N, C-alpha and C positions, 0 to 999 in steps of 0.2 A: 858468178856465183861458185862457191868453192867445192871441189868435187866431193860427192858423197862417200864418207870411209866405207872401204869394202869389208864385208865380213872375212874373219879368217879362213884359208882356204885349207881343207882338210883332205886328207887321203885315207879312204874308208877301205880296208882290206880284211875281208871275212874269210874264216877257215870253215868251211861247210861241214867238215866232219867233226867240229866240236862247237856247233853253234846250231839252234834251232831255228827254223824257218818261222816259227810262230811269233819270233819276236821282231820280224822285220818292221812292222808298222812303227812298235813303240822305239825300236832302234833308231830309225831315221827321224821320228820326232825328237828324240833325244839329242840326236847329232845336230839337229837344226838349232837347238839352244847354243851349240858351241860354235859353230860356223857353218859355211858351204862346204857340202860334201862335192867337192871337185872332180875327185876320182873315186870310183865305186866299183870294186873288184871283189870277186869271190873265187875261192880256190877248193876244188874237189873233182870227185870222179863221177860227173852227173849221169852216168850209164849205170850207177849204183842205186838201189832202190832207196837206200837211207838219204840222198840227196835229191830226190823227187820233190819234197816240199819247197825247197829252194827254186827249182826249176820253175815251179808255179808262181812265183812272186818276182822273178828277176824283170821282167818287162815293167811291171808296176812301178818298181823303184830304180829303174834304169840301171841296174847292175851287170857289171860285165863279166860273164862267167870265164874262168880260166881253167880249161878242161884238162885233167891229169888222169890218165888212163892207169890203172893199178896192174902194171906188167908184172911186178914181183912183189912178194910179201915183205913186211919189214917196215923200215923207215918210209914215211909217208912223202912221196915226191910232191905233194901239194904244198907242204910245209917249206920244203927248199924253195920253190918257185915263189911263195908268198914273200920269204926273206929276200930272194935275188930282186924282186920287183921294188920292195920297200927301198932297198940300198939305192937303186936306180932312181926312184922318186925323191929319195932324200937329197942326193947328190945334184938333181936338177936345180934345187934352190927355189922351187916354185910354191911350196907349202909352208903352212904355218903350224900344221900339227897333224898328228896320224891318230886313227881310230883303228887298234886292233881287236877283232872280234874273235875270241877263242877263249878257251879255257885250259889250254895246254901250256904249261910251264916252260916249255921249249922255246916259246918267245920272249923269255926274261930278258936275255942277252940282247935281242933285237931292240925291245923298248929302251933298255939301258943305253945302246949305242946311239939311238935317235936322239934321246935327251942329252947325251953327251954333246951333241951337235947343238944344242941349245933350242930344240924343238920340242913341242909339247907332245906327250902321248897319252891318249885316252883309252883305256882297256875296258872291254864288254866281256864278261864271262858268267859262269854260274858260280853260286857260293863255293863249290868244291875247288875252284881254282886256287893253285898254291900260292902262299903269301908272297914267295919270291917275284912272281909275275905281277901280283896286285901292286906291291910296293915298288916296282920298277916304273910304274904308270904314274903322270901326275895325278890322274884321277880314275879310279876304277869303278865301274857301275855294274851292278848284278843284273843279269839278264832276267832274273826272276822278277825283278820289279818292273820290266819292260812288257810283260806278257799282257794281254787284253784283260781289263776287268771282266769278271761275269757278269750277266745281266742282273739289274736291280740293286747293285752294290752303291753305297754311299760314295759321293766324290770326295768327302773330305777325309775319309780313312780307306786304307787298303789292308788286305789280309797281310799280317805281319809275318816276316820270316824268322823275326826273332823277337823276344818279347821286350817291350820298351824298358823295363829296368836295367836290361843290359846295357843301355847307351849311358847309365849314370857315369860309370867310371871314367869314360872317354871325355863326356862333357865337363867332369869335375877336374881332370886332368889339364885340361884346355884353361879352366877358370884359374887354376894355381900357375899358369905359364903367361897370364896376363896381368899386367901392373894395374893395381887399383888402390884407391886411397882407403875406401870403405867396403870393399868386397864386392860391390855392384859392378857388373860389366855388360856393356851393350851387346845384345843377342847377335847383332850383325857382325861383330867382331869375334864372337864366339863361333859362328859358322865359318868365317874365313880362316880361322886357325884349325878348326876340325879338318878344313880340306888341305891344310898344310902338313898336319900330322898323320892323318889317317886317310889314305887315297881312297878307301873304299867306304867312308862313312856316307851313309844316305839315310835321311829321315824315313824315307819309304820302305826301307829293310825292317823297321820298327811298326810299320803300319800307318805311317802319316805323311802328307805330302808337304807340311810345313815343319821347319824345326821348332817354332814356337808351340805348336799342337803338341809335339813328341815332349818338349820339356816339361810341359803342364801335365801330361799323361804319367810321366816317371813318378811324380811326387816328391822327387829329390831336390827341388831348387824353389826358391823364393822368387816371383815374379814381380817386377813393378815397372808400370808405364805411365810416368810423368805426363801431364798434360803438355802437349807440344814437343816432347822429346821422345827417344827410341826406348823401345823395350829393352829392360835390363833384368838380369838374372844374378842370384848367387845361390852356392850351396846351403842347403837348409842346416840350421843349427842342431846337432844331435840334442836328444831330450837331455836335460840334466847338466848341460855345458853351459858355461857363461858366454855370451856374446863376445866379451873381451879376450877370449882364448882363441878366437879363430878369425881368419880372414886372409885375402891375398896378399901377395907380397907388398910391401909398402914401397912406394917411390923413394929413393934415397936421396 
């Protein structure tokens, strides 16, 4: 029998000073969708009260702490150690991807360097994370989306970080980029292209677990689900405009 394909091997490197321990469960659930977290390391001064939360969850998730005492003020020694370890792991050639957990823009160059090597980088940080770091990653997940749901919250929807209508321009831009004869584009193709052009796009940011639910909620798109076929969408025609005056790019 052929050997079962192994999940991508991932190195998870966490900046304890720039990530909350409250995301731990959601973080590793999300990483499990991407591959196998073969290396799990966290960097910080765990003698500091700010890092105590992480100390309480290290054993649960088999995270190896890399203690860095704050001997001096100024540049964080934890950041430097994380970068050194990342480069050592990169050149070992054993990993298919890296998960960098931080909201610090100082890791932008590290993410870019790893991707130059042809290795995927997945970033995890708060909404305040600078765009430079977010765009340096193949995909960037907001850690606010990884926090546990409050009790009695419906599973179909989560509390939005942004209103759904803010997603319309991004989805509309992708529709323009995908060739179509009649303006209808498969929703699956839309989701794939969104991931390519906007590393931080996530339906959960707008309060929905599924892209299809988000698209419906925006009210900006027509939706079609042919029997036996995939869900398709197109941008709604503005009132007063002729349907002949709009459409995605035609195939030449």
